N, C-alpha and C positions, 0 to 999 in steps of 0.2 A: 544220582550219578556221582555227585561229589563224595558221598559216603563210600560208595563202591570203589571209587578211585583211591580214597584214603586207605581203605582196608587192603587193597591190592598193593599199595606202596609199602605198607608196614609188614604185611603178612606173607606176600608171595615169595616163595623160595627162589632166589636169584640164580642159583646154579641150574635150575630146570629150564629157564627161559631160553638160553642159547640152543638147547636141544630141541625145544618146541619150534623155534624159528628155522633151524636146519632141516627138520622133518617137513615143515610146511613148504619150504622151497623145493625139496626133493619130490613132493607130491605134485607141485604145480608144473615142474619141468623135470622129466626123468633124465635129461642130459646134464643137469647142473647139480652140483653139490656145494655146500658151504661149510666153513669152519669159523666159528665165532668164539673169540676168546672170552668175551664178557658181555652181558646185557642186564639191564635193570629197568624197573618201572620208575619213571620220574613223576613228580607231582607239580602241577595237575596234568593228568592225562598225556603221558608220553612214554616212549621206550627209547632208552639210550643204548647204543650198540658200540662196542669197543673192538677194534682190530678184527674186522671181518675179512675173510678171504674166500673167493669164489673160484670154482674149478669146473672145467668140462669133465664129465664122468670118465672119459677114456684117456684123459691127458693128465700128467702129473704137474704140469706148469700152472702157475696161478693166472687165472683169467683176469681177475680184478681184485685189487686190495683197497680196503676202506679203513682209514685210521680211526675215524669216529663218525657216528651218524645219530641223528635224533629224529624219530618219527612221532608226530603228534596227530591223532585223529581230529578231524574237523567236526566240532560238536553240532553246528547248525546243519551240516550235511547229514550227520547221523540221524538228526531229528526228522529229516526229509526222506530217510530210508536209503541214503547213499553212503557207501563205504569209501571215505576219502581221507587222505592223510597228507600232512605237509612233511617235507624232508629237508633236513639241513645236514650236510655231509662234508667232511674234509678228506681229500684223497689226492695223492700225487702232488702235494704241496699247494693245492688249490682248493676252491670251495665249489660245492654243488648245492643249489637250492631249488625246490620245486614242489609239485603236488602229484600224488598218485591216487587214482580212482580205481577201485576194484569193483566188479559187478556183483549184484546180489547173489548170483549163483556161485560165487567163490572165484579163486584165482585161475580157474580153468577157462573162464570166459575172457573177453577182451579187456585189457587193462589200458587205462589212459594215463599218460605221463606228460607233464610239462616241467621242464628243468632248465635252469640257467647255470652255466659254467663260468667260473672266473679264475683265470691264471692257473689252469691245470697244466702241469709240466709233462708234456707228452714224452720227453726224454726219459722220464722215470717209469713209463708204462712199458715194461720189458716184454710183455706178451706180444705186443704189436711188432716190436723190433725183431723178436725171434721168429714171428710168423712170416715177416717179409724178408728176413735175412739181410737187413741193412740198418744203418744208423739213422735215427730220426730224433730231432730235438726241437725245442721251442715251447712257448706258452699259448694255450688255447682258451679263448673266452667265447661265449655265445649262448644260443637258446635252441632247445630241442622240444618238439611236440611229437607224440607217438601214440598210436592206438593199435593194439594187436594182442594175440595170445602169448602168454609167457612160454608156452610149449613150443612155439615157432616164431621167434622174434623177427626173422627175416620176412615172414609172410604178412607183416602188418603194414600200416600206412603212416606217414609222418613227414615232417619237414624240419630243416635245421638251418641255422645261419651261424657260421663260425668266423672269428678273427684269429688268425694264427700269426704270432709275432716272434721276431728274432729266431726264425726257424732254419732248419737244415734237413735236407733229405738226401741221403747217399744214393747214387745211381747204381742200378744192378750191373751195368757195364759202363766204364768210363768212355768219354769222347775225347781221345788224346789231342787231336788237332785243334779242338776248341778249348782245351785246358779245363775240361769238365770231368770231375769224378763225383761231384755232389752239387746240389743246388742250395745256396743259402739265400735267405730273403729277409727283408725288414718286416714285410707284412704280406699275408695271403688272406684274401677275402673269399669265403666259400659259401655258396647257397645250394642246398640239397633238398631233394624230394625222394621219399621211399614209397614204392608201390609195386605190388606183385613181384616181390623178390628182385627188384631192380632199383638201383640208386641212380636217380637222374641228377647229374651235376649241372645245374642250370647256369651257374656262373662261377668261375674261378679266376681271380685277378691276383697276379703275383708282382710284387715290387721288390726287385733284387738289385744289388749293387752292380750286377752284370747285365741285367735286362729288365724290361717291363713286359708282362705277357698276360693274355687272357685266353681261357679255355672253356669248353663245355663238352658234355658227353655223358656216357652211362657206364655203370658197373653192374653186370649181371651176376647176382649172388649165387654161389654154390654152397653146399653143406660144408665142404672144405673151403674156408674163406680165402686161403692163399691161392686157390684155383679159380677164383671169381674172374670173369672176363672183363677187361677194361678197354674202353675205346674213347679217347679224348682227341678233340681237334682244336687247334688254336693258332695264335700268331704271337711271336715275340719280337720286341724291338730292342736290339742290343744297345747298351749304354755307350755313349761317345768314348769315354775313357777306356772301356773294355775293348771297343772296336780298334782304337789306336794301338793297343797292346798286342792283340792277336793278329792284326792284319799285316804285321811284319813277316809272318810266315807265308811262303808262296802257296802252300796247300790250302791255307785259310783264305787267301785272296781268291783262289780259284773257286772255293766253296761259296764264298760270298757273291761272286759274280753269277753263279748258277742259281742261288736261292734267295738272295736279298732283293726284294721287290717293294718299292715304295718305303724303304727303310725298315721293312718287316720280313720275318722268315716264317713261313707256314710250317706247322709241326703236327704230326700225328703220333699219339702214344697209344699202343695197343698191346694185346697179349694178356697174360695173367697178372694178378697183383704181385705174385712172388717173382715173376720173370717178365716185367714189362719191356717193350721194345720201343725205340724212338725212330721215327722216319721224318726226314726233312723233305718238303715238297718244293 
């Protein structure tokens, strides 16, 4: 194995490797295509990828950009008959590390992924902002586990836990009398489960300068992600300083009289991901 690795390192033509990887992805998922600027075999036993971009077949927009990635097969797993590789990746000013396990029958079977994200800048991920038609920013760290076919990622199962810090989400429609056109927060703690094309948001906790809130609910996935149906329920507790500022407005005082109970306001967020709506209970 060592001799084979050495021969590949010195003799394998580097210009062919990106093409091989692009074709392998196209075979595993007919809806995805990739453009890889450079790839090389590293010693011992690894593949280094430079400036990879991934696209949905029917869209010109870049789905995902990776500045650099390193894949290393796990030797002990190979000896046991398992195709498993470690992953080290830099993307969107952050780092992603994890393991990918491919079944013996190739990438058409269920793939297992365990990944950790550190300080990924969601504001640099323009595909999501263009999809939702609004500004989003902040840094995301966390862990993802997933098992499913590459040909149908939404049909798999998995769970995730994210910490989103110093974030901002622009609202699809402003709430003028509450002085809201976006939600900024110091920290958002998110726990997710994926099953049968549905994302279960078990817990979302938001710590903002304006309020503290907690939510739970579901997102039913559609082929067009922007049309996925959203239903969240939760309560927010306005911050004292924010309450003092907005309560000078008579319309706001009337709103608070109707909806503020026990220091909290009940909220329902529903509709599609692209056009969510907010209802105060």
